[in-house]
N, C-alpha and C positions, 0 to 999 in steps of 0.2 A: 408688203404692199398695202394690206388692209389698214395696218397701223398708220401708215403715212396718210391715207385718205381721211382717217378719223381725225388726226391732228390738224390736217388742212381744213377740214370742215369746221372744227372748233375755232380755229383762228379766224376763218371767214365770218363766223357768227359774231364774234367780238367786233370785227371790223364793221359789220352791218349796224351794230349798236352805236359805234362811233359815228358812222355816216348818218344815222337817224337823228343824232343830236343837232344837226343843222336845221331840223324842222321845229326844234324846241325854242319858242320865244317866250313862253310863259308857262305857268303851272297847268293851265287848261290844255295846252298842247301836250304836256307831259302825261297828264292823267287821262284825258279823253280824246287825245289826238285832234284837238280843236274841232271835234264833231265834223270831220271831213272824210270819213272812210266810205269808199264806194262799195257796191254790193259784193264784189268778189273778195275784197279785203275783209269786209265785215263778216261775211259768211265763213271765210277761212279762219278768221280769228275765233269765231264761235265754235266751229268744228274742232279746232285745235285746243279748245278749253280743257277737254278731258281726254282727247285721243292721245294718250301717252302710255305710261308704264302699265296702268291697270288693264287697258284694253289689249295691248300687244303681248305683254308678259303675264300679267295676273289673270285676265279673263281666259286667255288661250290655255293656260295650264289648268284652270278650273273646269273648262269645257272638256279637256282631255280626260280629266279625272272623274267628273260628275255628270257630264252630258249637258244638254241644253238647259235643264232645270237649275244648273249651277251658275248660270250667267244671266239671269233675269235682270239683275242690277245694272250690269254693263255688258253689252251695249244697248239692251232694250230700254231699261229705265232711263238711261242718259238721253237716248233719242226722244223718248216721251217728254222729258223735261224741256228740251229745246223747242219741240212743237207746241207744247203748252205755253211757253214763253211767247211765241209768236201769236198764239190765239188769244191770250188773255192779259198779258203783262207788258209786252214791248211798247204798245201804243200809249197807254196811260202813263207809264214811267218816262217815256221819251218826252212827252209833253210837259212833264213837271220841270224840265230844264235844271236838273240837279247833278252833282258830281259823284255822290256816294249813296249807298243804301242807308247809311246813318242819317243823311239829310232827310230821307223819306220818313224815317221814324220820328225825327224832330218836328217836321212839318205836321204830321198827322197826330202825334201824341205828346210832344214836349221834350224838353232837354233830358229829363231823367230816363225816359225810354230810349232816347238817342244814345246815351252813354252805355246803358246796359246792352242794347242791341248791338252796338258797335264792338263792344268787348266780345260778345258771342261770335260776331262775324270774324274778328281777328283770330280767335281761338279755333274756329272751325277750319281754318286753312292750314294750320301747322302740320297736321297729319298728312294732308294732301301733298304739300310741298315735300315733306320728308319721304313720302312714297316715291316721288320722282327721283330724289337723290339716291335712294336705295336702288332703284332700277338702273340708274346710270352706273352706280358702283358694280352691280351685277354684270352689266354689259362689258365694262372695261376690264373687269376681272376675267371674264370669259374670253375676250378677244385679245387683250394685251397683257394678261397675267399681272395686272396691277392689283395690289391688295384692295379689297372692297372699300375699306374706310378711306383709303387714299383716292380711289376713284370718285367716291361721294364728295370729297373735299374739292377735287378738281372741277367736278360738275357745278358745285355750288359757287365757286369763284367765277366761272365763266358766265353762268346765268346772272349772277349778281352784277357783273361788270356791264354786260350789254343792256340790262334793264336800267341800271344806274344812269347810263349815258343817254339812252333813247326813249325811256318810258314806254307809253303805249304805242308810239310810232315804231319803235324797235320791235315790239311784240307783234304788231300788225304786219310789218314788212317781212319779218322772219316767218311768221305763220303762213303768209301767202306762198312763200318759196317752199317752206317745209311741207305744206299740204300737197303740192305737186310731187315732191319727193316721196312722201308717205304713200300716196295713192299709187303712183307708178311703180315704186319699189315692191309694195306688197302684191300687186297684181302680177308682176313679172315672176316673183318668187313662187306664188301659188301655182302659176301656169307651169313653171319648170318642175316643181315637185309632183304635180299631177301627171306630167308626161313620164315620170320615172317609175310610176306604180302601175304595172300591168293588171288588168282585170280589176280596176278600182271599184266598180259597182258591187261585185261580189264581196270584196273586202269590207266595204261599208255595210253590207247586209249582215256580215259576221259580228258587227259590234253589238253590245247588249241591247235587248229589245227596247228598253226605255231610254236609250241614249239620246234620241231626238224628241222625246216627249216634251210638249210645250205647256201642258196644263196639269194642275195638281189632281190627285186621285183620292184624297182624303181631306177631312176638315182641318186637321192639324197641319198637313202639308200646304193647304190653301192659305192658312194664316201666314206661314213662312213665305209663301209665294207672294202674297200681297205686300208683306214687309219689304221684300227684295225690290219690288216695282217702285215703291214710294220712297225708298232710301235716297236715291238720286233723282228719281222721277219727280218728286215733290220737294225733297230736301234741298236740292241745289237751285231751286227757283229763287229763293231769297239770298243769292250769293253775289258778292261784289264783282267777280270776274265776268259773269254773264251780263250783269247790269252795265258794267263798264264798256263792254263791247257793243251792247245795244245802244247806249247813249252816244257812243263815238260815231255811229252811223251818220251819214250826211243828211238824212231825212227820215221822217217817220215811216215812209214806205220802205225804205231800205232796211230800217230796223226790223220791221215785221217780216219782210221777205227773206232777209238773211237768217232769221230764226228758223223759219220753215225749211229753207234750203240746207242749212247746217244740220238740222235734225234728220233730214233724208240722207244727207251725206254720211252722217254718223252711223245710221242704221245699216246702210249698204256697205260702206268701207269697213265698219266694225265687225262684219261677219267674216272678213278675209282672214284676220288672225285666228279666229276660231277654226276656220277651214284648214289653215296651215297646221294648227295644233293637232287636229284630227288626222291629217296626213302623216304627221310625225309619228304618232303612236301606231298607225297602221304600218308604216314602213320600218319603224324601229321599235318594236314592242318591248324590247329589253331595256330601253332607255328609261331612266327614272323620271317620273312626272313631277316637276317642280318649276319654280320661276325661271330656270335656265333651260327649259325644255326646247324652245324654239332656237335660242342662240346656239346651244350645243349642237342641235341638228344641222343648222346652217353652216356652222364653222367646221364641223367634223366631216360632213358629207357634201357640202356645196363647193362649187368652184370659186375662184377668187372674185369673179365678177358678181356672183350671187352674194358672197360675203360682203362686198363693198356696198351693194344695193341694200342689203338688210341692215348693215350698220348705219347707212345714211338714213334709212326709214325710221329706225328705232331711235336714233339720236335726235332726229328732227322732231319726232313725236314727244320725246321727253323734254327737250329744251323748250319747245313751244308751250307745252303745258306748264312747265316750271316758271317761265318768265311771267306769264299772265297770273299765275297763282301767287307769286311773290308780290307783284305790283298791286293786286287787289287789296289784301289786308294792309299793306303799307299806306295805300290811299285812305282807307278808313281810319287807320291809326293817326294819320296826319290831320285829316279833315274833321274828325268828330271826337278825338280824344286829346291829342297833344296840343291842338290849337286852343283848347280851353285854358292852357297855362301860358299862352303867349299874348301879351297885350297888343292889340291892333296889329296882327300879323300882316305884313305886306306880301306881295306876290313872290318876291325874291326869297323871303324867309320860308314861305310855304313850300316852294320848290326845294329848298335846302332840307327842310324837315322831312318831306316825303322821301328824299333820297337816303337820308340817314335811317328812315323807317325801313326801307328796302334792305339795308345792311342788317338791321336788328332782326327782322323776320327771317332772313336767310340764316343767320347764326343760330337762332332758336330751333328752326326746322332741321338744321344739320345735326344738332345735338339729339333731337328726337330720332333722326335716321340712324345715328350710331346706336341708340338704345333699343329700337324695335325695327326689325327688318322685313316684316311681311307686308308686301305691297297692298294686297286686297284688303287686309284688316285696317291698315292706316287710312285708306280712302273711305271705307265704309263708315268709320267712326267720325270722320269729318262731316260727311253729308248728314248723318243722323243728328248731330248737334244742331245744325241749322233748321232741320225739319221740326224738331220738338220745341224749339224756342221761337223761331222767327216766321214760320210759314203762316200760322193763323193770324198774327197781327198784320202781316202783309196783305192777305186776302181781305181781312176786315177793313183795313185802311183804304183799300181801293174800291170795295164793292158793297160794304154794309153801311147803312145810314147811321145805325147806333154804334158808337165807338167812344172810348174814353181812355184817358191815361191809365186808370186803374185796370181796365179790361186788358190792355196790352201788357202791363206789368205782371198781373196775375197769370196771364197766358204764358209768358216767358218763364216765370218762376216755377209754376206748376209743372209745365212740360219738361223743363230741364231737370228739375229735382227728381221727378218720377223716373225719367230715363236713366239718370245717374245711379239712382238707388237700385233699380232692377237690372241694370247692365253690369254694375261693378260691386254692389254690396249684397243685396238679397236677390241672387240670380234665380229666375224662374224659367219654365219651359216656354211661356208665352213671350213673343218678341218684345223686348223692352222699348223698341222704337214706336210700336203701335200704342203701348201703354202711355208713352210720353206724349204722343200726338193727341190721344183722347184726353189726357190731363190738360194739355194746352187748350183744347176746345172748352173743357170744363172751366178752366181759369178765366177764359174770355167771357163765358156766359155769366159766371159769378161776378166778374168785374162790371158787366153791364147792369146786372141786377142791383148791386150795391151802389153803383153810381147813380142809378135812377132813384133809389131810396134816399141817398144823400141830397140829390136835387129836390126831391119831394119835401124833405124836412127843411131845406133852406127856404123854399117857397112859403111854407107854413110859418116859419119864424119871421 
């Protein structure tokens, strides 16, 4: 029964993609939905940006294992990101009337920065997409006994197909439907599990004393705490998927309000998987805490209706996150990298290029998913890359009077190099992401200084 509904849901998803293709008249419809998304669709699309495998599978198992301090990154950092976008970034970016973040860096700093920033954006998505594929493989293995790699391949094909046909329209329509399924399914499951645990309050009181601790208690822990907040909280602001949904809104007011609304939705709905994970370890303390914690609990101990609801909620979350995450780097790849090699690209060619870019991004991410299977790690590395390379030039380009091509280049190079060295080569106790962010700021300051010196000498000469 559960298997039948999963197959039916996947088929319907592909059909929605085919249906969405009727709205595609040009590349703008495909990439930014013709800038026609109303508030509910824009909010649902932003909410579904990350509400996928990391929140339902990754964060819930992290919470069950490490308590509240283990999930500052998601959902709390993710909610912070969406609210900050609404407060400081949605309005000025919407008014620029551009289609990709690469366009922003070209307008503010020139074509060299555009190319480097665009490469960083594309690379930052590969781990994120791979995480969603891993999650779908985990789910299909748990529910249908399909080998994990086969499940990842099936999921990649389905997401690629409906994104290929419908672009952002397919993403927005499926996100709107899937948001209702996600919220309704998770609330019902949480209510059912709560009713099955007698004397729940006393059981919660028996959890470790610091299980619900929200603040650090030492300097070293505070540094790690800060790094967790900013990884997605700041690192995902200069990301194409958020930008694409903001720009697709039908007005600047909708862009701002949908950012706030999606941030509040993410914070409230994002707590439900954590609660379900907590109930699972309370009710089944013998169960191994890993990425399959919630799926195994629901499938072993839930009735058929609960299993169908859970499967629908988790598949909805994964597919909605995957489709937007694939379309985002594909857009940047087409708009800011591949178009450099096409002489006078017309709109038909641009649409063809972005569709082939979707295929390429899907294949590369699938290979990463086969190689590395930890959801939480894949997602964290993706957001860290954009934070240490793109965040400072974004803020500088929008809000600082003094800026230059050199300041942006040094900020990107210093930040990324420092992060890569301390994350993968010379590993230290201090969080590499904070070192990379400080180095990015330093690169910006040095770039401004040397740009001023160069202008000074040009004037004298």
